[in-house]
Every structure is written in structure tokens, then in C-alpha cells.
RODO-2510 file (C-alpha; in nm, 4 decimals, decimal comma):
residues 345
     n   res          X          Y          Z
     1     m     5,2861     6,8893     0,2179
     2     g     5,4861     6,8294     0,5382
     3     g     5,6942     6,5556     0,6910
     4     n     5,9242     6,2984     0,5292
     5     n     5,6694     6,0573     0,4074
     6     v     5,5454     6,0145     0,0415
     7     g     5,2667     6,2625    -0,0145
     8     r     5,0568     6,4065    -0,2818
     9     f     5,1147     6,7372    -0,4529
    10     l     4,8355     6,9410    -0,6145
    11     l     4,9148     7,1027    -0,9641
    12     g     4,6773     7,3779    -1,0700
    13     g     4,2991     7,3850    -1,0203
    14     p     4,0033     7,1952    -1,1861
    15     t     4,1092     7,0204    -1,5092
    16     m     3,9763     7,2123    -1,8217
    17     s     4,1871     7,0446    -2,0882
    18     q     4,2677     6,7243    -2,2785
    19     a     4,6200     6,6318    -2,3980
    20     a     4,7317     6,4778    -2,7189
    21     e     5,0663     6,4061    -2,8875
    22     v     5,1254     6,5971    -3,2175
    23     g     5,4286     6,4529    -3,3772
    24     e     5,7163     6,5338    -3,1454
    25     l     5,5152     6,8050    -2,9820
    26     f     5,2411     6,7910    -2,7139
    27     q     4,9194     6,9596    -2,7400
    28     y     4,6501     7,0705    -2,4793
    29     a     4,2913     7,1155    -2,5984
    30     i     4,0495     7,3098    -2,3741
    31     d     3,7447     7,1113    -2,2982
    32     s     3,4900     7,3886    -2,3037
    33     p     3,5070     7,7161    -2,5065
    34     v     3,6067     8,0084    -2,3140
    35     t     3,4465     8,3689    -2,3946
    36     l     3,6297     8,6739    -2,2976
    37     a     3,5052     9,0235    -2,3017
    38     r     3,6813     9,2873    -2,4995
    39     q     4,0122     9,4092    -2,3216
    40     r     3,9838     9,1242    -2,0658
    41     s     4,2059     8,8552    -1,9729
    42     a     4,1857     8,5275    -1,7807
    43     m     4,4177     8,2421    -1,6521
    44     l     4,3067     7,8861    -1,7359
    45     p     4,4302     7,5744    -1,5607
    46     i     4,5618     7,3345    -1,8230
    47     v     4,6672     7,0510    -1,5948
    48     a     4,4938     6,9996    -1,2568
    49     a     4,5944     6,6763    -1,0959
    50     t     4,7510     6,5359    -0,7651
    51     v     5,1050     6,3889    -0,8157
    52     e     5,3145     6,1726    -0,5906
    53     v     5,6049     6,3508    -0,4076
    54     e     5,8622     6,2702    -0,1238
    55     k     6,0364     6,5240     0,0922
    56     l     6,4116     6,4987     0,0957
    57     s     6,7281     6,6809     0,1798
    58     i     6,9602     6,6570    -0,1183
    59     f     7,3208     6,6987    -0,0783
    60     n     7,5567     6,7468    -0,3854
    61     p     7,9172     6,8236    -0,2693
    62     g     7,9608     6,9988    -0,6167
    63     e     7,6938     7,2530    -0,5495
    64     n     7,7392     7,3219    -0,1601
    65     v     8,0067     7,1910     0,0513
    66     k     7,8214     7,2221     0,3807
    67     h     7,4495     7,2150     0,3448
    68     p     7,2090     6,9977     0,1478
    69     v     6,8915     7,1672    -0,0139
    70     n     6,5414     7,1000     0,0658
    71     g     6,4040     6,9055    -0,2136
    72     l     6,1278     6,6756    -0,3496
    73     r     6,1300     6,3440    -0,5441
    74     l     5,8468     6,4356    -0,7980
    75     k     5,6680     6,1574    -0,9864
    76     n     5,4511     6,2463    -1,2648
    77     t     5,1508     6,0167    -1,1862
    78     t     4,9271     6,1971    -1,4162
    79     q     4,8453     6,0766    -1,7654
    80     l     4,9644     6,3963    -1,9065
    81     h     5,3099     6,5408    -2,0011
    82     l     5,4142     6,8180    -1,7708
    83     m     5,5753     7,1103    -1,9420
    84     q     5,8834     7,2702    -1,8070
    85     g     5,8449     7,5795    -1,5982
    86     p     5,8507     7,7217    -1,2520
    87     i     5,7123     7,5539    -0,9375
    88     t     5,6214     7,7225    -0,6115
    89     v     5,6519     7,4874    -0,3051
    90     f     5,4278     7,5115     0,0010
    91     d     5,5051     7,3146     0,3216
    92     d     5,1985     7,2824     0,5354
    93     k     5,0386     7,5696     0,3612
    94     t     5,3589     7,7777     0,4217
    95     y     5,5648     7,9031     0,1391
    96     a     5,8801     7,6949     0,1256
    97     g     6,0611     7,8129    -0,1865
    98     d     6,0576     7,7975    -0,5710
    99     a     6,1938     7,5521    -0,8140
   100     r     6,1925     7,4749    -1,1868
   101     i     6,1341     7,1565    -1,3608
   102     m     6,2183     7,0322    -1,7183
   103     d     5,9468     6,8389    -1,9211
   104     m     5,8116     6,5226    -1,7637
   105     a     5,6488     6,2382    -1,9366
   106     p     5,3942     6,0395    -1,7503
   107     g     5,5584     5,8038    -1,4871
   108     e     5,8785     5,9917    -1,4988
   109     e     6,0625     6,0898    -1,1709
   110     r     6,2737     6,4063    -1,0924
   111     l     6,4691     6,5492    -0,8038
   112     i     6,3827     6,9194    -0,7367
   113     g     6,5578     7,1274    -0,4845
   114     y     6,3892     7,4491    -0,3755
   115     a     6,5699     7,5975    -0,0663
   116     l     6,8826     7,5459     0,1471
   117     d     6,8490     7,3146     0,4426
   118     l     7,0260     7,5078     0,7162
   119     d     6,9129     7,2449     0,9679
   120     t     7,1506     6,9938     0,8281
   121     d     7,5341     6,9867     0,7923
   122     v     7,7141     6,7524     0,5753
   123     s     8,1032     6,7088     0,5772
   124     k     8,2936     6,5211     0,3139
   125     e     8,6222     6,3441     0,4203
   126     g     8,8449     6,1908     0,1784
   127     r     9,0220     5,8678     0,3028
   128     p     9,3917     5,7620     0,1933
   129     g     9,3579     5,5311    -0,1120
   130     r     9,5625     5,2156    -0,1349
   131     a     9,6777     4,9840    -0,3943
   132     t     9,7012     4,6027    -0,3853
   133     i     9,9007     4,3980    -0,6380
   134     l     9,6980     4,1040    -0,7730
   135     s     9,9486     3,9547    -1,0179
   136     v    10,2792     4,0125    -1,1850
   137     k    10,4576     3,8696    -1,4762
   138     i    10,7672     3,9548    -1,6803
   139     v    10,7616     3,9357    -2,0572
   140     r    11,0685     4,0343    -2,2522
   141     g    11,1608     4,3688    -2,1001
   142     l    10,8252     4,4550    -1,9445
   143     v    10,6696     4,4078    -1,6058
   144     e    10,2966     4,3375    -1,6434
   145     s    10,1058     4,3944    -1,3224
   146     q     9,7403     4,3994    -1,2309
   147     r     9,6581     4,6177    -0,9338
   148     k     9,3425     4,6876    -0,7408
   149     y     9,3032     5,0369    -0,6256
   150     r     9,0613     5,1312    -0,3475
   151     r     8,9376     5,4880    -0,2455
   152     s     8,6917     5,5874     0,0258
   153     v     8,4873     5,9089     0,1159
   154     r     8,3151     5,9401     0,4508
   155     y     8,0080     6,1758     0,4703
   156     v     7,9117     6,2840     0,8176
   157     i     7,5436     6,4155     0,8442
   158     r     7,4398     6,6171     1,1494
   159     s     7,0797     6,7261     1,1980
   160     v     6,9936     7,0257     1,4299
   161     g     6,6267     7,0435     1,3316
   162     d     6,3207     6,8987     1,5126
   163     e     6,2156     6,6544     1,2395
   164     e     6,3524     6,3321     1,1296
   165     k     6,4641     6,3410     0,7559
   166     t     6,5992     6,1485     0,4768
   167     v     6,9200     6,3093     0,3296
   168     l     6,9959     6,1930    -0,0225
   169     i     7,3764     6,1937    -0,0919
   170     q     7,4852     6,2357    -0,4365
   171     h     7,8071     6,0724    -0,4776
   172     p     8,0056     6,1239    -0,8141
   173     r     8,0368     5,8093    -1,0225
   174     e     8,3159     5,7101    -1,2540
   175     q     8,2671     5,4290    -1,4982
   176     r     8,5936     5,2499    -1,4182
   177     w     8,5382     5,2444    -1,0480
   178     k     8,3055     4,9725    -0,8915
   179     l     8,1094     5,0398    -0,5641
   180     v     8,2021     4,8068    -0,2887
   181     e     8,0580     4,9787     0,0124
   182     p     7,7627     5,0132     0,0611
   183     d     7,6803     4,7100    -0,1657
   184     t     7,4251     4,9108    -0,3589
   185     a     7,2902     5,2613    -0,3882
   186     v     6,9193     5,3484    -0,3830
   187     e     6,9652     5,4952    -0,7356
   188     t     7,2475     5,4931    -0,9931
   189     t     7,2702     5,7313    -1,2947
   190     p     7,5463     5,7590    -1,5427
   191     s     7,7141     6,0343    -1,3321
   192     e     7,6346     5,9713    -0,9721
   193     y     7,5310     5,7165    -0,6983
   194     r     7,2530     5,8240    -0,4580
   195     f     7,2470     5,7080    -0,1062
   196     a     6,9447     5,7680     0,1281
   197     v     7,0479     5,8193     0,5007
   198     r     6,7720     5,8717     0,7606
   199     v     6,8784     6,1189     1,0364
   200     k     6,6982     6,1745     1,3511
   201     p     6,6701     6,5151     1,5230
   202     g     6,9964     6,6231     1,7030
   203     k     7,1758     6,3161     1,5733
   204     t     7,4874     6,2510     1,3620
   205     v     7,5164     5,9739     1,1089
   206     a     7,8111     5,8618     0,8989
   207     l     7,8140     5,7103     0,5555
   208     l     8,1258     5,5442     0,4273
   209     v     8,1329     5,5196     0,0426
   210     s     8,4171     5,2827    -0,0933
   211     e     8,5127     5,2028    -0,4572
   212     e     8,7621     4,9903    -0,6242
   213     m     8,9190     4,9630    -0,9706
   214     v     9,1368     4,6923    -1,1147
   215     q     9,3902     4,8182    -1,3586
   216     r     9,6458     4,6548    -1,5778
   217     e     9,9945     4,8397    -1,5939
   218     q    10,3111     4,7884    -1,7859
   219     i    10,6598     4,9195    -1,6916
   220     a    10,9828     4,8738    -1,8776
   221     l    11,2307     4,6759    -1,6694
   222     s    11,4869     4,9152    -1,7629
   223     d    11,2888     5,1851    -1,6064
   224     l    11,2275     5,0126    -1,2672
   225     n    11,3678     5,2144    -0,9876
   226     e    11,4643     5,0757    -0,6326
   227     r    11,1323     5,1795    -0,4740
   228     t    10,9148     5,0091    -0,7352
   229     i    11,1230     4,6917    -0,7235
   230     q    11,0914     4,6843    -0,3455
   231     m    10,7111     4,7295    -0,3873
   232     f    10,6920     4,4199    -0,5952
   233     v    10,9373     4,2157    -0,3793
   234     q    10,7252     4,2836    -0,0767
   235     a    10,3917     4,1981    -0,2370
   236     t    10,2549     3,8572    -0,1045
   237     s    10,0863     3,7872    -0,4529
   238     v    10,4107     3,7854    -0,6472
   239     s    10,5967     3,4500    -0,6900
   240     e    10,9396     3,3909    -0,5286
   241     q    11,0746     3,3272    -0,8907
   242     i    10,9863     3,6820    -0,9968
   243     k    11,0972     3,8389    -0,6715
   244     q    11,4478     3,6784    -0,7237
   245     a    11,4635     3,7973    -1,0725
   246     l    11,3743     4,1549    -0,9508
   247     r    11,6390     4,1364    -0,6801
   248     d    11,8915     4,0300    -0,9445
   249     i    11,7892     4,3283    -1,1733
   250     a    11,8300     4,5534    -0,8745
   251     r    12,1713     4,4375    -0,7921
   252     r    12,2859     4,4757    -1,1601
   253     k    12,1502     4,8162    -1,1713
   254     a    12,3170     4,9150    -0,8219
   255     e    12,6542     4,7696    -0,9630
   256     i    12,6225     4,9758    -1,2767
   257     a    12,5279     5,2942    -1,0650
   258     q    12,8403     5,2416    -0,8502
   259     l    13,0618     5,2264    -1,1630
   260     e    12,8975     5,5457    -1,3045
   261     n    12,9429     5,7164    -0,9710
   262     q    13,3125     5,6297    -0,9701
   263     k    13,3419     5,7576    -1,3276
   264     k    13,1889     6,0942    -1,2285
   265     q    13,4325     6,1283    -0,9355
   266     l    13,7279     6,0685    -1,1678
   267     e    13,5905     6,3156    -1,4204
   268     a    13,5349     6,5706    -1,1557
   269     e    13,9067     6,5194    -1,0468
   270     v    14,0284     6,5752    -1,4100
   271     a    13,8259     6,8856    -1,4423
   272     t    13,9671     7,0193    -1,1098
   273     i    14,3279     6,9514    -1,2280
   274     e    14,2702     7,1105    -1,5613
   275     k    14,1364     7,4146    -1,3922
   276     e    14,4386     7,4316    -1,1694
   277     q    14,6512     7,3959    -1,4838
   278     a    14,4977     7,6999    -1,6446
   279     r    14,5804     7,9026    -1,3287
   280     i    14,9485     7,7758    -1,3251
   281     r    14,9826     7,8663    -1,7020
   282     q    14,8708     8,2123    -1,6217
   283     n    15,1136     8,2487    -1,3231
   284     m    15,4021     8,1226    -1,5406
   285     q    15,3664     8,3937    -1,7791
   286     a    15,4150     8,6467    -1,5275
   287     i    15,7488     8,5220    -1,3872
   288     g    16,0921     8,4613    -1,5216
   289     r    16,1867     8,1096    -1,6555
   290     s    16,5008     8,1008    -1,4488
   291     s    16,3062     8,1563    -1,1179
   292     t    16,2796     7,8995    -0,8428
   293     l    15,8929     7,9398    -0,8512
   294     y    15,8839     7,8713    -1,2247
   295     n    16,0717     7,5515    -1,1817
   296     r    15,8264     7,4495    -0,9117
   297     y    15,5362     7,5204    -1,1437
   298     v    15,6938     7,3128    -1,4245
   299     q    15,7313     7,0203    -1,1816
   300     k    15,3776     7,0515    -1,0535
   301     f    15,2377     7,0883    -1,4087
   302     s    15,4329     6,7598    -1,4930
   303     n    15,3034     6,5633    -1,2028
   304     q    14,9464     6,6836    -1,2899
   305     e    14,9866     6,5646    -1,6432
   306     d    15,0907     6,2179    -1,5191
   307     r    14,7792     6,2176    -1,2823
   308     i    14,5581     6,3184    -1,5716
   309     e    14,7001     6,0464    -1,7980
   310     s    14,6340     5,7881    -1,5144
   311     l    14,2848     5,9188    -1,4579
   312     q    14,1959     5,8970    -1,8372
   313     e    14,3295     5,5374    -1,8545
   314     k    14,0930     5,4534    -1,5641
   315     l    13,8052     5,6469    -1,7297
   316     r    13,8476     5,4439    -2,0517
   317     a    13,8443     5,1167    -1,8542
   318     l    13,5380     5,2150    -1,6412
   319     s    13,3622     5,3234    -1,9697
   320     i    13,4251     4,9842    -2,1272
   321     e    13,3072     4,8077    -1,8182
   322     i    12,9798     5,0087    -1,7809
   323     d    12,8982     4,9530    -2,1449
   324     k    12,9637     4,5799    -2,1019
   325     r    12,7426     4,5611    -1,7878
   326     k    12,4584     4,7618    -1,9521
   327     a    12,4766     4,5328    -2,2589
   328     q    12,4598     4,2263    -2,0285
   329     l    12,1686     4,3784    -1,8425
   330     a    11,9804     4,4686    -2,1616
   331     s    12,0259     4,1187    -2,2842
   332     y    11,9097     3,9661    -1,9555
   333     l    11,5921     4,1873    -1,9591
   334     e    11,5109     4,1145    -2,3223
   335     n    11,5088     3,7343    -2,2715
   336     l    11,3592     3,7268    -1,9399
   337     v    11,0022     3,5573    -1,9411
   338     l    10,8538     3,4755    -1,6082
   339     g    10,4890     3,4196    -1,5236
   340     d    10,3166     3,4688    -1,1954
   341     q    10,2809     3,1142    -1,0516
   342     k    10,0222     3,2175    -0,7937
   343     t     9,7746     3,3326    -1,0645
   344     g     9,8607     3,0827    -1,3298
   345     q     9,9793     3,3527    -1,5714
***
């Protein structure tokens, strides 16, 4: 068989059997008795028929990242079951390679690869994905959003051979993702899409495969960071009412964060003073109580105690204010209910 067109493929020699189903098994019965002399052997053709084949180059990125394999789309156009086993492929009477098939019922089709296609290069380029916010609503402490994710892969097929050929791209398929470009595949299986690309000798052809997935997500309002809030605020699909609520949440969070930062600074100052006081105590033990330096240490220690007392008073006030602001924010978030006006939710 040669070329790229659908052709015929001969299995075996003259037919010498009849087939029949036996329960879940399959039985072949020889039409005519065969007599063998003692200590002799013979090979008998069980199935001899012409079947339909199409020559292809099959590219599976999970098996080879650069080259497809020369292959066949084999259709069992006989009335018999074809049992699994090895196949030897000849192209224009020239040995092309070996393959193996599994059991095939009448009318069933299989893809068979038999040799690496060194005349064809395929590269796979992933494109940056993107997400689009379709709708947003706020329900008692939660942001519920619906997003559409899009991802793309570009296959570049280059032929350096002297024949036009069909390259069958086997692209992985995931159930949650919907194919959007191309509109359809020539074949779809539970695990892959198959795209047929015609490539002329010495030419390069590109195939872009894009998929989309719509996903619902929930985020606690209390867990929203500034980046996520800005993402929702900048989305054109989000209503102005929700955007304003998100800005209000961001403002409240920023105010609490500022107070907590002030508290940390005061706590750090207290810790520094206490560390200095420990050093002063150690020095005071090594000098006389009547010395000028001792009196200076006493005065400094006294001033530091006054500063610590002042800082602790500020810390108590800050802690009360932070707890108050957090309680107010929690109550605000818990009672906030806003639907997305643009989607009617």
C-alpha cells in the first residue's frame, strides 16, 4: 500500500475457514480436512480477505515529543473477528515495519503505528492561559464567582519528505474542558481529541487547539487580599454595587492592618527597652552604689520604666481598637448580601 489515500490491505492467502461465535469466544473451522504426513508441519491461512486502510502519520506528544509515527487507520471490513497478534506492513511491496493489533470485531476501526516518521517534525507550544470573570455575588461572608478559563496549545507540523501526508494530532482531552477551536475534531475518544492536518512536501502548517472551562469558586470575604479585590474591581462583569462593597472591605482591612503595624512597632520598642534594661542591671551590679555612673544608670532606668508604662498604655488602647474594628468588619461581612446586577443573580 502506498500514498495517503484510503486503500486495501490483504490479510493472509486464500480463505480456508469459516468463523462462528462460541459463547464469549470465537471459533474458526477449516473448510476442508488437511492431511499431514508423519513428522510434517504446515501453515494454514485462517483469514484471507482484503480490508480497508488509510495511511497516516500519528502524533502523540505523550509518546514522542518531536516525530509522529507512520501508521494506519485499519477497518475490519471482513465478516470475521480478527484476533490479536503481530502485523507486518509493506509499503509498495517494501517492508515498512511491524505492529500489533488487539482483537477487532467486524466493522471496528483501529489506529496502528508501525515506524517512526523521520520526514515529519511536530513541535508543541503552550500558550499563556487566561481567566474571565463572568459573574460575582456576595452572600453572607462569601464571594461566589463564576469564571471562564481558556487555555491553548499550538502544534507546528513541518514536512521534509516528498509526499503530501495527513498528520493525525492526538490532543489530550479532559472532561471539564470544552473544545472551542477548532469547532470539532475528526474523532473524539474519552481521553483525546484527534485532528487531521494535511501537510504538503516541504511545507509547515500550524494547528491551534483552544479549550475553555467554566468554574464556580467561593472565597471567604475575610480571606480576600488586595490583589484579589483589585481583580474583581477591574472586571467589567461585576456590578458597581459589588465593586463599592469590595472597596469598602479593602479600606477596612487596610485600616486594621495599619493599626496592627503600629502595635508591632510599639511592641518592638518595648522589647528593645527591656533588652537595654537587662544590660543596665548587669552593669549596675559591677559598680558601687555611690558612683556617678550608678546614679546615671538609675535615672536612665527610671526614664525607661516611664516610657514602657506609656507604651503599654498605648498598646492596650490599640488592642481594644483593633478588636473593635475586626468585630465591626466581621459583622459587616456576615450581613453583606449582594447579587450581580449584570447577570440577574
